[in-house]
N, C-alpha and C positions, 0 to 999 in steps of 0.2 A: 438567925439566918433566914433570909427571905428572898425569893426570886421576884424581880420586878419585871413585869411584862408590858408596862407603860411607864412613862416618866412624868410625874407631876413637877410643877414648878418647885416645890419643896424638896423633892428627890433631887432635882438638878442642882439646887443650892447646896444640899448636903453633900452630894458627890463632888461638887466643885470645892467645897471646903476641904474634903479629904485629899483630892488632888493637889490643891494649893499647899496644904501642910506637908505633904510628902516631898514636893518639889523644894519647897523652903527648907526642908530637912536634908536636902542633898540627894534625893533619889533620882537616878537617871531613868526617867520614864517618859521620854520624847519631848520634854519641855525644857526651856532655858529659863533662867532667871533674868529679869523679874517676870514672874507669871502673874498676870492680873487676874482678878476673880472673873472678869468679863470673859477672858480667854479660856479660863477653866470651864465656865458655864457653856460657852460655845462648843467646847469639845464634847460635853455630855449631850447637848442639844443636837449636835451632829449624829450621834448614836441612836437617838430616839426611834428613828424609823426602823433600823435594823432590829432593835429590840422588839418593837411592836409587831414586826413581821416574822419573828422568830429566827432570824438569821444569826442572832447573837443572844446568848443567855447572860443575864446580868443579875448577880447576887449581891446582897448587902448585908452587913451586920449593923446593929444599932445598939446604942447604949442610952443612958438617960439624956444625953445631949443630942442625940440624933444618929445619923449615919456615921459610923466609925471605921468601916471597911467595906471593901468591894472587890469583886473579881469578875472577869468576863470569860465566856467560852465562845469563841468564834466558830459557829457551825458552818457557815458558808464557805465552801472551798472549791477548787477546781474540779471539773467532772471526773478526773482520773483519781481523785482523793476523797471520795464520799465517806470513807471510814474514818477520817481524821478530823481533828479540831485543834484550834490554837488557844491556849490559855493567855489572856492579856490583862494588863493593868490590875494586878493583884496588889492592892494598895491598903494599908492600915495606917489610920491617923496616929500621930505619936501619943495621944492620950490613951489609945487602946492597945499599945504594944506591950508584949511580955505577959499576955493573957491567954494565949492559945488562939487568937482569932484568925491569924493567917493560917494556921493548920486546919481550923474549922471551915474556913472559906475554900481552901483547896479540897477538902473532902466533899463539900456540897457541890463544887464545880465538877469534880470527877463523877459524882453521882448523877449530875444534870447531863453531862456528856454521855454517859453510859445509857440513861434513859432516852437520850436522843439517837441511840444506835451507833454511837462512836466507839471505836476499839483502840484508837491511838491518839494520845495528846502530845503536843509539842509546845515548848515555851523557851524563852531566853530571858536572862537576867544578868544585871551587872556583876561581873566577877569579884569576888571578895565581899559581896553584900550579905546582910542578914538574910535576904531571900534566898540567896544561893545556899546557904547553910540549912535553911528550912526545907527546901526541895530535896536536899540530900537526906535529911532526916526522915523525910516522908517516903523515901524509897524510890524517888525518880532517878532515871539513869542518865548519867552525865555523858553527853556526846563528845564535847570538847569546847575549847575556848577560842574566839576569834579576837585577835588583838585590834585596838583602835577602832572598835565598832561604832562608838557613839561618843557624844560629849557629856560630861557631867553638867548639871544645871548652871554651875558657876563657871564652866569652861574647863578645858583640859580633856584629853581623850581617855576613855575607859574601854576595857575589854568586856565582852558578853560571853557567858556560859550558856551553851544550848543543852537542853534536857529533853527526854521523852518519858512517856509512861504508857504502858500497854494496859488496857482496861479489860478485865475479865467478866 
């Protein structure tokens, strides 16, 4: 696990590969099929300034082939919510699943948020997904389900489950 404070071209390529693989695998993470590698790279390039300015923490997990997982902590919030952060784009490439990387990424994200002075984290995930089960196992508190919240990458509506976690 490593925090990236700047994004190199190689980092962007590796992150784009993870995003592309997750969407190809059916993950509802804001993108529709077909997702081109150029669009995936553009997404990560668009975040580079926020990462460099410390508005967003970006953590990655690596294996022998490169970046295999990632998670973000969005620190920049409205002025009446300085104590809160959002977890976003917790992604694990299919080649890295079932190895505890998702749990490890979440722990490092929580630690990073805590170190940044945050006391509350919020996230949402596709209802019925492996990620939903992971967050429940990690002790996140389920708020509820919003039906028809987004589309699956291949089309069709999916619900989202909202979670929060207090940091001590």
